[in-house]
VOKOLRO-608287 format. One record per atom (N, C-alpha, C, CB): residue in one letter; x, y, z. Coordinates in steps of 0.1 Angstrom, whole numbers, padded with zeros to 4 digits, always signed. Glycine has a CB too. Example, Ala and Ser with C-alpha at 12.3 -4.5 7.8 and 13.67 -1.06 7.14 Angstrom:
# residues 2
A+0132-0057+0078A+0123-0045+0078A+0132-0033+0078A+0113-0045+0090S+0128-0022+0071S+0137-0011+0071S+0129+0000+0079S+0141-0006+0057
END
This chain:
# residues 191
M+0718+1161+0871M+0720+1173+0865M+0728+1173+0851M+0726+1181+0876K+0723+1175+0842K+0733+1171+0829K+0745+1180+0830K+0726+1174+0813L+0746+1192+0832L+0758+1200+0835L+0769+1195+0841L+0755+1211+0842L+0765+1191+0854L+0775+1183+0862L+0781+1168+0857L+0768+1181+0877E+0770+1161+0851E+0774+1150+0846E+0784+1151+0836E+0765+1145+0843E+0782+1161+0825E+0791+1164+0815E+0804+1166+0819E+0788+1175+0808R+0805+1175+0828R+0817+1180+0836R+0826+1168+0845R+0811+1191+0846I+0818+1161+0848I+0825+1148+0854I+0831+1139+0844I+0814+1141+0861N+0825+1139+0832N+0828+1129+0822N+0840+1136+0817N+0815+1126+0813K+0842+1149+0816K+0852+1155+0810K+0866+1157+0816K+0847+1165+0807D+0862+1161+0830D+0873+1164+0839D+0876+1153+0851D+0869+1178+0845G+0866+1146+0855G+0869+1139+0864G+0877+1125+0862G+0859+1139+0870Q+0883+1122+0871Q+0894+1110+0872Q+0888+1098+0880Q+0908+1114+0879V+0890+1086+0875V+0886+1074+0883V+0899+1068+0886V+0875+1063+0875F+0898+1065+0901F+0910+1058+0906F+0907+1046+0914F+0918+1067+0915P+0914+1035+0916P+0911+1023+0922P+0906+1029+0939P+0927+1010+0920G+0896+1020+0943G+0891+1021+0954G+0876+1027+0955G+0899+1028+0961N+0869+1029+0943N+0860+1037+0941N+0861+1052+0942N+0852+1033+0948I+0873+1057+0938I+0877+1073+0943I+0873+1078+0929I+0897+1077+0948L+0866+1089+0929L+0863+1098+0920L+0869+1113+0921L+0850+1099+0919K+0878+1116+0916K+0884+1127+0916K+0878+1138+0908K+0896+1124+0912V+0872+1149+0915V+0867+1159+0906V+0875+1173+0912V+0849+1159+0907D+0884+1175+0916D+0893+1184+0924D+0896+1194+0912D+0907+1176+0932S+0896+1193+0900S+0898+1204+0891S+0889+1214+0890S+0898+1200+0879F+0876+1210+0895F+0865+1218+0893F+0855+1218+0904F+0858+1212+0881L+0854+1210+0914L+0846+1210+0925L+0850+1213+0939L+0841+1200+0924N+0860+1205+0942N+0864+1205+0959N+0879+1208+0962N+0861+1191+0966H+0885+1213+0950H+0900+1217+0952H+0901+1232+0942H+0913+1204+0946Q+0902+1232+0933Q+0899+1244+0924Q+0882+1243+0919Q+0911+1243+0910I+0878+1254+0921I+0864+1253+0920I+0860+1262+0907I+0857+1259+0936D+0850+1257+0899D+0843+1265+0888D+0833+1270+0894D+0839+1257+0876V+0832+1283+0895V+0822+1291+0903V+0810+1290+0896V+0825+1305+0905A+0810+1292+0883A+0797+1292+0872A+0791+1278+0872A+0802+1296+0856L+0798+1270+0875L+0793+1256+0877L+0784+1254+0890L+0805+1246+0877L+0791+1258+0900L+0785+1258+0913L+0773+1268+0915L+0796+1261+0923K+0773+1279+0908K+0761+1287+0907K+0750+1279+0903K+0763+1298+0897E+0752+1272+0892E+0742+1262+0884E+0737+1253+0895E+0748+1253+0872M+0746+1246+0902M+0744+1238+0911M+0734+1244+0923M+0758+1233+0917G+0739+1256+0928G+0730+1262+0939G+0719+1265+0935G+0735+1273+0945K+0715+1268+0923K+0702+1270+0917K+0693+1259+0917K+0703+1274+0904E+0700+1249+0912E+0692+1234+0911E+0688+1231+0925E+0702+1222+0905I+0698+1232+0934I+0692+1227+0948I+0683+1236+0954I+0703+1224+0958K+0682+1251+0953K+0672+1258+0954K+0657+1253+0950K+0675+1268+0948R+0658+1250+0935R+0646+1244+0930R+0642+1231+0935R+0648+1242+0917L+0652+1226+0940L+0647+1210+0947L+0641+1213+0960L+0661+1198+0949Y+0644+1223+0966Y+0639+1223+0979Y+0634+1238+0981Y+0651+1218+0990A+0629+1244+0975A+0622+1256+0972A+0611+1258+0984A+0616+1255+0958E+0603+1245+0983E+0591+1249+0994E+0593+1241+1008E+0574+1245+0988S+0608+1239+1013S+0608+1233+1024S+0612+1242+1038S+0617+1221+1020G+0611+1256+1035G+0613+1264+1046G+0625+1265+1051G+0606+1262+1054V+0636+1262+1043V+0650+1263+1049V+0653+1277+1054V+0661+1259+1037N+0660+1277+1065N+0665+1288+1070N+0681+1287+1073N+0657+1291+1082K+0686+1276+1073K+0700+1276+1074K+0706+1262+1067K+0704+1277+1089I+0719+1264+1063I+0722+1251+1055I+0736+1248+1064I+0726+1254+1036L+0735+1233+1065L+0748+1229+1073L+0755+1220+1064L+0745+1221+1086T+0768+1221+1064T+0779+1211+1056T+0789+1208+1070T+0789+1220+1041I+0799+1200+1064I+0811+1196+1072I+0821+1202+1063I+0813+1181+1075E+0833+1207+1071E+0843+1210+1065E+0853+1201+1057E+0849+1216+1074A+0858+1202+1047A+0860+1215+1039A+0853+1214+1024A+0878+1217+1038S+0852+1203+1021S+0848+1202+1007S+0834+1207+1004S+0849+1187+1002G+0827+1208+1012G+0811+1210+1010G+0809+1225+1013G+0801+1200+1022I+0819+1232+1016I+0813+1246+1020I+0812+1256+1006I+0825+1253+1031A+0818+1253+0997A+0818+1260+0984A+0803+1258+0980A+0829+1254+0973I+0799+1246+0978I+0785+1242+0973I+0775+1248+0984I+0784+1225+0972A+0780+1247+0996A+0766+1251+1005A+0766+1267+1005A+0768+1244+1023C+0778+1273+1002C+0776+1288+1001C+0769+1293+0990C+0789+1294+1000M+0772+1286+0978M+0764+1287+0966M+0748+1286+0968M+0770+1275+0957A+0744+1276+0974A+0729+1272+0976A+0724+1282+0987A+0728+1255+0983A+0733+1286+0998A+0727+1296+1007A+0724+1309+0999A+0737+1300+1019E+0734+1314+0989E+0732+1326+0980E+0716+1323+0977E+0745+1326+0964Y+0713+1314+0973Y+0697+1312+0966Y+0687+1311+0977Y+0694+1296+0957F+0691+1306+0989F+0681+1304+0996F+0680+1316+1009F+0681+1290+1001E+0694+1326+1005E+0692+1340+1012E+0692+1334+1030E+0673+1350+1007C+0701+1326+1033C+0702+1321+1044C+0717+1320+1050C+0695+1310+1043P+0722+1316+1062P+0734+1313+1065P+0738+1300+1061P+0735+1315+1077I+0752+1298+1060I+0755+1282+1062I+0761+1282+1075I+0765+1274+1049L+0763+1267+1080L+0770+1265+1094L+0778+1255+1090L+0760+1262+1107F+0791+1254+1093F+0798+1241+1091F+0804+1235+1101F+0807+1242+1081A+0800+1223+1103A+0807+1214+1114A+0823+1214+1112A+0802+1198+1112K+0829+1216+1123K+0844+1216+1123K+0848+1204+1127K+0850+1225+1132K+0858+1199+1118K+0864+1186+1124K+0875+1184+1135K+0868+1179+1113S+0875+1195+1143S+0884+1195+1156S+0878+1210+1164S+0903+1196+1152K+0877+1206+1175K+0873+1219+1184K+0883+1227+1186K+0868+1218+1198T+0881+1239+1182T+0895+1248+1182T+0890+1259+1195T+0898+1259+1164K+0901+1267+1197K+0902+1275+1208K+0892+1287+1208K+0916+1280+1209N+0885+1289+1199N+0877+1302+1195N+0862+1295+1195N+0881+1309+1180I+0860+1282+1199I+0847+1278+1200I+0845+1274+1214I+0843+1266+1189A+0832+1279+1219A+0830+1279+1233A+0828+1265+1235A+0819+1287+1239N+0828+1258+1249N+0825+1247+1254N+0811+1241+1249N+0825+1250+1268S+0802+1249+1247S+0789+1248+1243S+0787+1243+1230S+0783+1259+1244V+0790+1230+1225V+0789+1224+1214V+0781+1212+1213V+0800+1222+1210Y+0775+1211+1201Y+0770+1196+1200Y+0782+1190+1191Y+0753+1195+1192K+0785+1177+1196K+0793+1168+1191K+0790+1157+1185K+0799+1165+1197T+0796+1149+1174T+0795+1138+1169T+0805+1131+1164T+0788+1139+1161Q+0808+1117+1159Q+0817+1111+1153Q+0813+1108+1140Q+0821+1100+1160V+0823+1111+1131V+0821+1108+1115V+0835+1102+1112V+0817+1122+1105H+0833+1089+1104H+0842+1081+1096H+0842+1087+1084H+0838+1067+1095S+0854+1091+1079S+0858+1098+1066S+0860+1086+1056S+0872+1108+1067F+0853+1084+1047F+0854+1074+1036F+0867+1077+1029F+0842+1074+1026T+0869+1090+1025T+0879+1094+1018T+0892+1093+1023T+0876+1104+1016H+0895+1100+1038H+0906+1101+1045H+0908+1084+1052H+0905+1116+1057G+0899+1078+1054G+0900+1064+1062G+0903+1068+1076G+0912+1055+1056K+0895+1077+1081K+0897+1080+1098K+0883+1087+1104K+0912+1093+1101E+0885+1084+1115E+0875+1090+1125E+0876+1107+1128E+0878+1081+1139Y+0864+1113+1129Y+0867+1126+1134Y+0858+1130+1143Y+0869+1135+1124D+0859+1139+1151D+0852+1143+1160D+0846+1157+1154D+0860+1144+1172V+0833+1158+1149V+0831+1170+1143V+0819+1178+1154V+0824+1167+1126V+0821+1190+1155V+0813+1199+1163V+0808+1210+1156V+0821+1204+1174V+0797+1215+1163V+0789+1228+1159V+0788+1234+1173V+0772+1226+1151S+0790+1248+1172S+0782+1257+1183S+0769+1256+1185S+0785+1270+1182K+0766+1255+1200K+0752+1257+1203K+0746+1269+1200K+0749+1256+1215D+0754+1280+1197D+0748+1294+1196D+0742+1295+1181D+0760+1307+1199F+0746+1285+1170F+0741+1286+1157F+0733+1278+1153F+0748+1285+1149I+0726+1268+1160I+0716+1259+1156I+0710+1254+1166I+0719+1250+1149S+0695+1256+1163S+0686+1253+1175S+0672+1246+1169S+0682+1269+1183E+0663+1245+1176E+0651+1239+1173E+0641+1249+1164E+0644+1235+1187K+0646+1262+1162K+0641+1271+1156K+0644+1269+1141K+0645+1284+1161D+0652+1262+1139D+0659+1262+1124D+0653+1249+1117D+0677+1261+1126T+0652+1252+1103T+0650+1243+1093T+0661+1241+1084T+0638+1247+1086V+0669+1229+1086V+0682+1228+1081V+0682+1220+1066V+0691+1220+1092L+0689+1226+1057L+0694+1217+1045L+0705+1214+1047L+0693+1222+1031I+0710+1200+1046I+0724+1196+1047I+0729+1194+1034I+0727+1184+1056V+0742+1199+1029V+0747+1200+1017V+0761+1193+1018V+0748+1213+1012D+0765+1186+1009D+0777+1180+1009D+0781+1177+0993D+0777+1167+1018D+0793+1175+0990D+0799+1174+0979D+0799+1160+0975D+0811+1179+0981F+0800+1147+0984F+0799+1134+0979F+0791+1129+0988F+0811+1126+0977L+0784+1118+0984L+0774+1108+0992L+0781+1093+0989L+0757+1108+0984A+0786+1088+0998A+0793+1070+0995A+0787+1064+1006A+0814+1067+0995E+0796+1063+1015E+0787+1054+1027E+0777+1060+1035E+0797+1049+1038G+0777+1074+1035G+0767+1082+1041G+0774+1085+1055G+0752+1076+1041N+0785+1085+1059N+0788+1086+1074N+0787+1101+1078N+0804+1080+1077A+0794+1111+1067A+0791+1125+1069A+0778+1131+1071A+0796+1130+1061L+0767+1125+1063L+0754+1132+1064L+0749+1125+1075L+0743+1133+1051L+0749+1112+1079L+0747+1107+1094L+0752+1115+1105L+0753+1093+1097G+0763+1120+1104G+0769+1125+1116G+0762+1139+1120G+0785+1128+1114L+0758+1147+1105L+0753+1163+1102L+0737+1160+1109L+0753+1168+1081I+0731+1147+1106I+0719+1144+1111I+0718+1146+1123I+0716+1135+1109D+0729+1137+1129D+0728+1136+1146D+0729+1150+1154D+0741+1126+1152L+0739+1157+1147L+0741+1171+1152L+0726+1178+1153L+0752+1180+1141C+0721+1180+1142C+0706+1185+1138C+0697+1180+1149C+0699+1179+1122N+0696+1166+1150N+0688+1160+1161N+0691+1165+1174N+0690+1145+1162Q+0702+1165+1179Q+0710+1171+1192Q+0703+1184+1191Q+0728+1173+1193A+0703+1193+1184A+0697+1208+1186A+0681+1208+1187A+0702+1218+1172G+0676+1196+1182G+0663+1198+1180G+0656+1204+1166G+0661+1206+1191A+0667+1207+1156A+0665+1213+1144A+0653+1204+1136A+0679+1213+1136K+0648+1209+1127K+0641+1202+1117K+0650+1200+1104K+0628+1211+1113I+0649+1188+1099I+0657+1186+1086I+0649+1185+1073I+0666+1174+1086A+0653+1194+1065A+0644+1196+1051A+0648+1184+1043A+0649+1210+1042G+0662+1181+1044G+0668+1170+1036G+0684+1172+1032G+0659+1168+1023C+0687+1163+1024C+0701+1165+1023C+0703+1168+1006C+0708+1152+1029A+0712+1176+1000A+0714+1179+0989A+0731+1177+0986A+0708+1193+0989I+0730+1167+0975I+0745+1161+0972I+0749+1164+0960I+0746+1146+0973A+0761+1170+0957A+0769+1173+0945A+0768+1159+0935A+0784+1177+0950V+0775+1148+0941V+0779+1136+0933V+0776+1127+0945V+0795+1136+0926E+0767+1114+0942E+0764+1103+0948E+0770+1092+0941E+0751+1102+0950K+0775+1081+0949K+0780+1070+0943K+0767+1062+0946K+0794+1065+0948G+0762+1061+0938G+0748+1052+0938G+0748+1038+0942G+0742+1051+0925F+0762+1031+0939F+0764+1018+0939F+0768+1016+0955F+0775+1015+0928Q+0769+1025+0963Q+0773+1026+0978Q+0760+1025+0987Q+0780+1040+0981Q+0761+1024+0998Q+0749+1022+1004Q+0746+1037+1016Q+0750+1004+1012G+0752+1048+1011G+0749+1060+1017G+0733+1063+1016G+0757+1072+1011R+0729+1064+1004R+0714+1066+1003R+0705+1060+1013R+0709+1062+0989E+0707+1046+1011E+0698+1038+1021E+0699+1040+1033E+0699+1024+1021R+0712+1043+1037R+0714+1046+1053R+0707+1058+1057R+0731+1048+1058V+0709+1069+1049V+0700+1083+1053V+0687+1081+1052V+0703+1097+1044E+0681+1075+1039E+0665+1076+1039E+0660+1065+1049E+0658+1073+1023A+0667+1056+1056A+0663+1046+1066A+0661+1058+1077A+0676+1033+1070K+0665+1069+1079K+0662+1078+1089K+0650+1086+1085K+0674+1087+1090G+0643+1084+1076G+0632+1092+1071G+0639+1106+1066G+0620+1094+1084I+0649+1107+1060I+0655+1120+1055I+0654+1118+1040I+0671+1122+1060R+0650+1130+1035R+0650+1131+1021R+0664+1133+1015R+0640+1140+1017V+0667+1127+1003V+0681+1128+0996V+0678+1133+0983V+0688+1113+0994E+0684+1142+0978E+0685+1147+0962E+0699+1149+0960E+0676+1162+0957S+0704+1141+0948S+0716+1144+0945S+0717+1149+0930S+0724+1133+0948L+0725+1156+0926L+0725+1163+0913L+0731+1154+0904L+0733+1175+0912A+0741+1145+0907A+0746+1133+0897A+0746+1120+0906A+0761+1136+0890I+0741+1111+0899I+0743+1099+0907I+0750+1088+0899I+0730+1095+0913V+0764+1084+0905V+0771+1075+0896V+0768+1061+0898V+0786+1077+0897E+0765+1055+0888E+0759+1043+0888E+0772+1032+0890E+0751+1041+0873S+0781+1036+0881S+0794+1027+0879S+0807+1034+0875S+0792+1016+0870M+0817+1028+0881M+0830+1035+0876M+0838+1024+0871M+0838+1043+0886Q+0846+1025+0859Q+0853+1015+0857Q+0866+1021+0847Q+0843+1004+0852D+0878+1019+0850D+0888+1025+0843D+0889+1040+0844D+0886+1021+0831S+0884+1047+0832S+0885+1061+0831S+0868+1062+0827S+0897+1067+0817S+0857+1054+0828S+0845+1058+0824S+0838+1058+0835S+0839+1050+0816V+0829+1065+0836V+0817+1068+0847V+0803+1068+0839V+0820+1085+0854T+0795+1061+0846T+0781+1055+0841T+0773+1063+0852T+0779+1035+0841F+0761+1071+0846F+0752+1077+0858F+0740+1073+0854F+0751+1093+0859K+0733+1072+0867K+0720+1066+0869K+0713+1077+0863K+0714+1063+0883T+0698+1071+0855T+0688+1083+0848T+0682+1087+0859T+0676+1080+0836Q+0681+1100+0861Q+0671+1104+0872Q+0660+1107+0869Q+0673+1114+0879
END
C-alpha cells in the first residue's frame, strides 16, 4: 500500500535491533484518515472470505482492527494479555512471546465471543517473528473457528514471521513489507 509506505518513509524511525518506530501515526498517536484507507484495503483483500469477526491482540492492533471491522460490518475481539476479574473463567488461553517487549504473555479470549460459527480475520500492526499471530491462530483453533487469514499493517519481510504463519496453511496479506532497514532508511518489497 503506497500510502502507508510513503508515511513510513516520512515519519517512521529506525532503531537498532530491527525496531521500526511508527508511533507518531500508527500505534500510539493515530492518523485516522490513514487507518481508514488501511481498513478499506484490508476489506478489499478479504472481501470474499466470509469474515464475520476480527481478532487482534491488545493493544496496538485494536485501532487497525476497528477500522477494518467498520468495512466488514462485524465486531472485533481482542485477546487480552492478562486475565482480569471481569472475564469469566471460561476462556481460551495461549502463550505469546512479544518481540517488542521481550517477554512472554498469557493471552485470553472469552469463550462467549468466539466459536465454530465464526470466520475470523486476524489483524495486527506488525509481523516480525509471527509469535502474536501464531498465538491468535491457536485461540481460533481452540474455538473451532475458521480463519480467513491474517491482515498486517507492516511486515518485516526479512524476519521469519510470514513463513511460520503460512506453514500453518494461513493466508497472510501485508499492507507494507519492509525488505530492509539501515540507519534511517527503509526499503520496501515490491508487491
